[in-house]
Structure formats: structure tokens, C-alpha cells
N, C-alpha and C positions, 0 to 999 in steps of 0.2 A: 504494500500500500504506500503510495506516495504521500508526501507532506500535504499536498493540496487535497487529496482524497480524505486524509485524516481530518483536516480542518473542516471539510464539507460534512463529514460524518459527525463531528463534534458539534458543529453549528446546528445541524438538524436536530440532534438529541437535546441540545439546550433549548431550542425553540419548543420542542414537545414538552419538556419539563416546565418551562415558563407558562405554557398554555394551561397546564394542569394546576400549578400552584396558584394561579390567579383566580381559579374558580372558588366559589364558596364551599364546595365540597371538601377542599383541602383543609380549610379551617375547621369544618365539622369533624373531619377525620382526626385532626390533632386534638380537638376537644374530647372526643370519645376515648381516644387512647390515654389522654391525660387523666380523665376521670377513672378509667379502669386502673391506671397505675396508682392513683390515690387510694382507691379501694383495696388494692392488692397489698399495700404496706400499711396495715392498721396500727393505731396507737396502742400502747400497753393496756389502757383501760377500756378499749373497745371490745365489744362482744358481738358475735354474729358475722364478722367479716370473713372474707375468703382469702387464704394465703397458703404458702407451702410450709408444711410442718414435718418434723422428723419424729419417729416413734422408736421406742426400744423396750424390749420386754423386761430389762433389768432396771429401768427407770420409770417412775410414775409420770403420767401426763404426756403432753406433746411439747415439742421444743422447736424453736425457731432461732435463727441467728440474730445477734445484736445488730442493730441498724448502723453498721459501719460501712466504709467504702468497699471492702472486699465482699461482704454479703450483698449489699445493694447492687454492686456492679455485676455480680453473677446472677442474682435472682431476677433482675430486670431483663437480662438476656433470656432466662428460662421463660419468664412470663411473656415477653414480646415474641419469641420464636414460636411459642405455643399458639398465640393468637394469629401469627402470620401463617402458620401451618394450615389453619382453617380459613382465615379471611384474607390473607395477604394477596393471594392471586386475584381475588375479586376486586381489589383496589386498583389493579393494573390491567384487568381484562379489557378486551374490545379495542385495543390500540390499532390492530390491523383491521378488525371488523368495521371500525369507524371509517377507515379509508375506503373500504369496499362500499359501504353505504353511501358515502359522498362521491363515489366514482372518481377517485383521484388517480386512476391508472395512468392516464395521459400525462399527468403532472410528474409522476415518478419515473415513467419510462423515458421522458425527455430530459430528466435531471441528470447530473453527473453521477448519481448513486446507482450502482448495480444492485442486483437483488440481494447479494450478501451484505452490502453496506446498508441497504434498506432494513434488513432484519436486525443487523447489529445496532442501528440507530434506535430501533424499537426496544431492544434489550437494554441498551445503555440508558435510555430515558426511563424505563421501568426501574432499573437499578438505582438511578439517582433519586427518583421520587420516593422509593421505599427507604433509601438512606436518609433522606430528609425527615421522614416520619420517625425513623429509628433514633436520629439525633434529638428530636423533640422529646421522645420518651426517655432517653438518657438524661437530658437536662431536667425533666420532671423527677426522675429518680434521685438526682443530686439534691434537688429542692426538698424532696421528701426526707432525705437523710438529715438535713438541717432542721426541718420542721419537727420531726419526731424527737430530736434532741438527745438521742442515746449516744451519739458520737459526732463531734464537730470537726474531727480531723479529716480533711479531704485529701485523698490520695488519687491524683488524676490518672495514674497508670491502672488503677483498679477498675476504672471505667473505660479507659481507652483500649487496653489490650483485649478484654472480652468483646468489645465492639468490633475491633478489627479482625480478630481471629474466629469469632463465633457468629456475629450478626452479618457482617459483610459477605462472607462466602455463602451463607444461607440465602440471603436475598438475591445474590447473583444466580444461584441455582433456580430460585423461584422465577426470576425474570426470564431465564432461559426456557424453563418449562412452559411459561405463559406464551412466549413467542412460538415455540414449537407446536403447541396445541392450536394456536391461531393460524399457523401455516396450513393446517388441515381443515378445510371448510366444514366437514361434518362435526367437528369438535368445538366450533366457535360459539355455540349457543348452549341450550339446556343440557344436551347430552354430554358436552365437555364439562359443564359445571357438576353434573352428577358424578362423572368419572373422577374428577378432581377431589370431590368430597369423599368418595369411597376410598381412594388411595390415601388421602390424608388421614382419615380415621383409622385405616388399617395400619399405617405407618406409626401413628401415635400410640396405638394399642400395643404394637410390638415394642416400642420404646419404653412404655410404662411397664410392660411385663418383664423387661430386662434391666430395669432401673437398679436392681440390687446386685447386679453382677460386678465382680471385682475386675474382670477383664472385659474390655469392650472392643468392638471393631470400629476404629475411627473413620473408616471409609463409608460405613453404613450410617454412622451417627452424623448425618449431615447437619442436623440442627444443633448439635453440641450438647443436647440435654443429658445424655448418659455421662458425658465427660464432666459436666457440672455436678451431677449427683455423686459421681465417684470422688470428686474433691470435697464435697460437703461431708460425705460419710467419713473420709479420712480425717478431716478436722474434728468431726463429732467424736470419733473414737479416741482421738488424741486428747481432746478436752476432758472427757470423762474416763479416760484410761480403760477403755473397753478392749478386751482381747478376742472376742468372738467376731470374726470378720464379716459375716453375713447377717448379723443380728439386726442392725438398724434397717428401718423401712421408711419410705418417704411417701407423702401424699401431696401431690402437686397443688391441688385445690381442695381445701377442706375448711369447713366452718367449725371453729372451736370457741370455747368460752373463756379460756384463760391464756393470755399471751405472756405471762410473767416468766415462764420457763424458757430461758434463753441460754445460748452458748456463744462463745467468741470464735469467729473465724479470723485468722491472722494472715493467711496467704493463699495463693492459688498456684498450684504446681502445673507448669506447662511442659509437657513431654515433647521431645523433638519429633517423635513419630506422629504425634497428633498435629503438630504444626505443618509437617510435610503433607499430611492428609488433606489439610485445607487447600493447599496449592494444587494437589492432584484433583480434588473435587472441582475446583474452578476450571482447570484445564479440560477435564472431561465434559463439563457443561458447555464450554466454549466450542470444543471440537464437535460434540454431538449436534448442536444446533446448526453448525455450518455444513455438516454432512447431510442433514435434512434439507437445508436450503439448496444444496447442490442438486437435489432431486426435484426441485420445483422451479418456477419462473413467475414473472409478473402476470402472465396470462393465466396460470393456474391459481395464483393467489386471488386475483380479481374475477376469476371465472369467465374470462373472455378468450377469444382466439384471434389469430392473425389473418384469418381467411378474409379475403377481400371480395366483395360482390362487384362483378363487372357491370358497368352501366349498359342498359339496353341501347342498341343501335337505333337511331331515329331513321325512319324511311317515310316515303310519301304516303303510303297507305295508312300508316298509323297517324300521320298528321291529318289526313282527311277524316278519319274516324273521330279524332279529337275535336275537329272543327264542327262536325255534325252534332256531337254530344253537347256542345256549348249552347246554352239557351240565353238569348238576349234578355237583359234585365230591364224591366219597365221602371223608368225613373219615378213614376208616380206611386210605385208600390212601397208600402211601409210594412215592416215586419210587425206582427202582433206583439203586444206588450207581454213579457213573460209573466206567468202566473206566480204569485208569491210562494216561495218554498215553505212548505208546511212540514216540519220535522215531526215524525211520529216517534213516540217514546220507544215503542217495541221494535220499530224498524232499525234502530241504531244497533241493537244487540247482536244480530248476526254478523254485521261488519266488524264489531269489536271482537267477536269470537275468532274471526279470520285473522285479525291482527295478533291476538294472543297466542294462537296455535300455528301460525305460519312457520313452516319448517320444523315443526315439533312432532312429526309423525313417528319418529323412532322413540321419542319420550313416551308416547302413548302405549308402547309395548310394555313399559314398566308401570304406568299409571293404571292401566286396566286390570292387571293381576292384583295389584294392591287394593283396587276398588272391590274386586270380587272377594278377596281374602277377608275383608272386614265383615262379611256376612256369616263367617264361621262362628258358631256359638262360643268358641274359646275367647273371643274378644268381648268380654263382658264388663270391662272397665277401661278407664283411660290410662291404666298402668300396664296393659297387656303389650306383649312384644309386637304383635301385629300393628297395634295403633302407634307405637313408637316409630316404626318404620314408615307408616302411612303419614304421620305428622310432618315428615320431611318434604312431602310432595308439594305443599303450598308454596314452598320456596321456588320450585321450578315452574309452577303454574303462574305465580304472580310476578316472577322475574321478567316475563315477557308481556306484562300488562301494558295497556295503551296509555297509562297516565302520563308517561314521559314521551309519548309519540304523538304529539299534537300537530296536525297538519295546519298549514296557514289558512286554508279555506274555512276551517271550523269557526274561526273568530267572526267570520262574516255571515254565518248562518244563524237562524233563530234557535238552533239546537244548543248553541253556546249561551250560558254555560250550565243552566239547570238540568236540561234533559241530557246533555252530553256527559256531565259529571255523575249524576245519579244513575244513569243507565249503566255506567261502568261499575259503580259500587254494587248495585243490585245484581248485575250479571255475575261478578266474581263471587259474591256471597252465595248466590244460588249454585254456582259451579262447584264451590268448595263444599256446600251442603250436600250436593249430589255425590261428590267424591267420598264424603264421610257418612253417606246414608246408611251403610252397613253398621258402622259403630253406633249411629243414632238409633237404629232399629234394635240392636242388642241392648243398648242402655235402657230403652223404653221397655223391652221385654223383662229386664231384671229390675224394673222400677227404680232406676238410678236417675231421678229427675235432676238432682244437683249436677250430675255428670253431663246431662244434656245441656243444662244452662252454661256450664263451664266450656263445653265444646262450642256452643254458639258464640259465646263471648270471645273465645280464642279465634274463631273464624273471622269475627268482626274486627278484632285487633290486627290480624294478619292483613286483611284487605285495607284497613286504615293505614297500616304501616306502608303498604305498597303505594297508597295514594300520595304519600309524602314525596314520591319521586318526581312530582311536579316542581319540587324545590331542590331536593338533594338527589344525587346520582343513584341509579338503580344498584350499583355495586355496594353502596353503603347499606341499602336494605338487605342485600344478600349476606353481607358480613354480620349484621346485627341478628338476622333471623337464625343463621347457623350458630352463632355464639349462644343465643338464648335457647335454641333447641338442644345443643350439647350440654350446657350447664343445667338447664331446667329439666329436660326429659331424660337424658342419659345419666347425668350426675345427680339427678333427683334433688335439685335445689328448688324448693317449691316457689320461692319468691320470683324466680326467673322462668317458671313454667307457665306459659300463656294459656295452656289447657289444664290448669291445676284443678284437681278434684280432691284436695286434702281436707276439705271440710272447713277451711278458713274462708268465710264469705268475703272478707275484706280483700283477698287477693283477686277474686273474680270481680268484685266491685271496682277495684283499682284499674284492672285492665279494661273493663267496660267503660269507665270514665275516660281513661287515656285514649281509647279508640274514638270516642265521640269528639274529644278535643282535637285529635289529629285530623279527623274528617272535616271539622269546622276550619281548621288552619289551612288544610290543602284546598278546600273549596274557595277560601278567600284568595289564595295565591294562584289558582289555576288561570 
């Protein structure tokens, strides 16, 4: 690559990054991550918060590290990489899909960038964007250390080294995976989102299962989570003089009532093999993406071809036929006034269904079995395994909602905005009610009326959250829904379960009120 090509690549990447950080969604992303960081490092007198704790059979209670630079520098990486594993890709998705939608093929084919440089500019832009978000989280962790007041000694290397060796390689891999999936047209939409979630969940499950191992595979540990746990256990054993090597266990996210049990972490041991593995992982991600790019082209990315249509040859016979077909226009003729467009409320819904499920035929192969499976008698509560799987589908149904796909002509019609907005709301609520009809039927048969109410409120909350995409980007909705689904339904944290049936009426009432407020807000902003 020449110097001019490198400058072109860098300039395009910087333009893409500037375009993203100027959006309001970037500020919302920073605010969400900052709030999660604040909640993840609770004060000593706080109860009910979620954090990472260490357990040991020889010691009573749960333990966490003192909030010094070493503990904060490591735990913020563990926390941030766990969030990125589920939601990081959604923050940078659709970079190539947006170019396809805007039909920018001619712009890129006539630019100095070849297809390899085009893909690299997308990866570099994704990498820089996530790096900015990561730096904001690191700054928030440093602020939290000072606010909690357990240690005022700031050690910059305790924050910088984990950031460079753990976060940056991981977000580079995420950026590469995102570009690779967008290079394949079938994986650009819901099917790709579903595949990403399944792979992320499977990978995190394997990481959690092997968290207590003394020996780790650094090349598989792309996130660095197992390496962090290994160092934490080493310091924990040293602090309490424990001799049993596999006795400590860790809970990445757990709610406990007493945070006074602490231990001191003094240092982080960086092994040479692990450092080399970070370099290898980055190189593998770099090479794999360019190997995939070598198999494609601009025509395949944008779904076009180079075939040219030859213009028809003009001849005298065709000219005579054209002349006969032309009818002289009477200058006194005036066209009738167009009848006023009368938008019917019901007539909008079929078109919105086409928008929602355009290109989602393969997703239906998964939705339909889950729809049928909910009619089995085994799904008799909102805690059944079948319902847990089915509750993930609203993410993929609503991620293609038309709330953020407003055409310009809509503003000039009488359908805007009452009929246009409420037809969407009602359509998606009925659609989700149809999808959960099996669960609703089983709950009715077992006389679980509180569960029916909770499910209806959860459906309303999901649709209301999707309606906020008139203001915030759809990717933010995807991240928040996945986060709440994992924490609330899988980890069974009732306060984050939008379909909660724990018997606490205030949870159902809270999400119902939140849904109404979000609908009012999105209606005002549409």
C-alpha cells in the first residue's frame, strides 16, 4: 500500500467515525455505559447491586476486591468485554448495509479505494468508534474509584495496560467479525443478528464454565476474561493464604447484600505467552477478513452486475409506429382535480407488514417452530424453557420495525401522524400477541391470570421500546433488549425481567408505566 492509499484509507475511516460520533446516539451510548459502570461498582453500604464476587468454601460470605486501581482496571475490562460480547456488534452493525441502501456503489467504484481498502476502512472506523466508547468507560471507572473513596492512589498503568492488551484486541476482532458478516448479504439482517447472539452466548457459556481453570488457552480467550479470573484467584489465594488451588469460584454478576468482605489486589501478572497471543489474534483477524474480501467484489457487495444493456437500434418502422401512437393534446383540456387521499387505518397495516418482514423469510423458519412449540402443555409458566427461548424473538421481529423507516411522502399524507403511528403500534402488538398465543393459551388454561397480565405488559414494553427508534438508532434497542433478556430471563434478575411473573405487582406496574411514557415520547418526536 502506498502512502497516498494509506492516507485515503485513513481519511475515509475518520470521516465515518466523525459521522457516527456527531449523532445523538453516540451520546446515548456513552450515557448507558456510564450508568451501567456506576451500577457495577456499588458503594460499601449499598445492597441489591450487581457486581463480580469471589466465593470460597473455607471463608464465610462473598468477597470483592478493594476499589483500587488494579481491581478497577481489571474489573472494568471484564464488565465492558462482557457487554461488548452481546451488544458490541450491534453498535457497529449496518456500516456496509447502509451503503447498499443508499446505493453508493458508483461512489466507491470510482474512488481510489479498492474493495480491500473499502473493507479495511469499515473495520478501522468500527474499531475507532468502539475504542472511543471503551475510553469513556475507562474514565468512568477512574471516576468511580475516586468517588467510592476506598483508595485515592491512581496508578495509570493499571488502567492503560489492560486497555491495550485486553480491550483493544477484542474490539479489533469484533470489528473484523462485523465486516465479515456484512460482506455476506444473507447475514446482514435478522439472520446474522440471531447467529451472532447464539455464538456469543455459546462462547460466554464456555468461558464461564472454564473460569476456575488454572491453565487457560490464551488463543481461545479472546476476551481476556479467563486471564483476568486467573489473576484474581491468584491474588485471592495469596491474600488469604489458601492452599487449595481450585477452591475459589467466581460469579461475574451477582446480587449480594453485604459488600464489606473485601481483599486487596496488588498487581497483575502479564505472561509473555499471553501477550504474544494478543498479537496473533489481531493478525488472524486481519488476514481472515482480507481472505474473505478476496472472494468478493463491489458488484457482489452491492448486489449489482457489470452487464450492460445494448440500446435498441432506431429504424424507420419503429419511428412510424411511435408517431402513430402519439395523440395530439387538446390545449383546452384540463386534467380533473385529484380526489383527496383518504388514508384508511386498516389499509396501512399490510404495507407495514411488508416493511417489517422484507427479506426475513429465513427468520420465519425459526419463528414458526417457536410459535408452535408454545402450545405444548409443558409451557405452563413464564419461567418455562420454551418461553425463555421464545422471548428472544421480539428482538428480531421488532428490529426490522418501520418506526425508523419513515418515507418522505408520509409527512404529506393525512395518515401522518395519528393513523401512521398507531397503526404501527397496534400491528406489532397484535403480531407479538399472535406469536405468544400458545403461552397465553396455556397460562389461561392453568388460570395464571397474573402471568397473562405480565406477558401483555412485556409485549407493550417491547413495542414501546422499538418505537423509540424514531429518536435513537435501532442498534441501541437491540443492545438494551439483549442485555435485559440475558440479565432478566437467563440470570433471573426479576427487576430486569420485562415479562416478570414473580408476584411483585410493582415490577409489572413499572414496566407498564414506562411503556406508556415511551409511547407518548416517541409519538411527540415522530
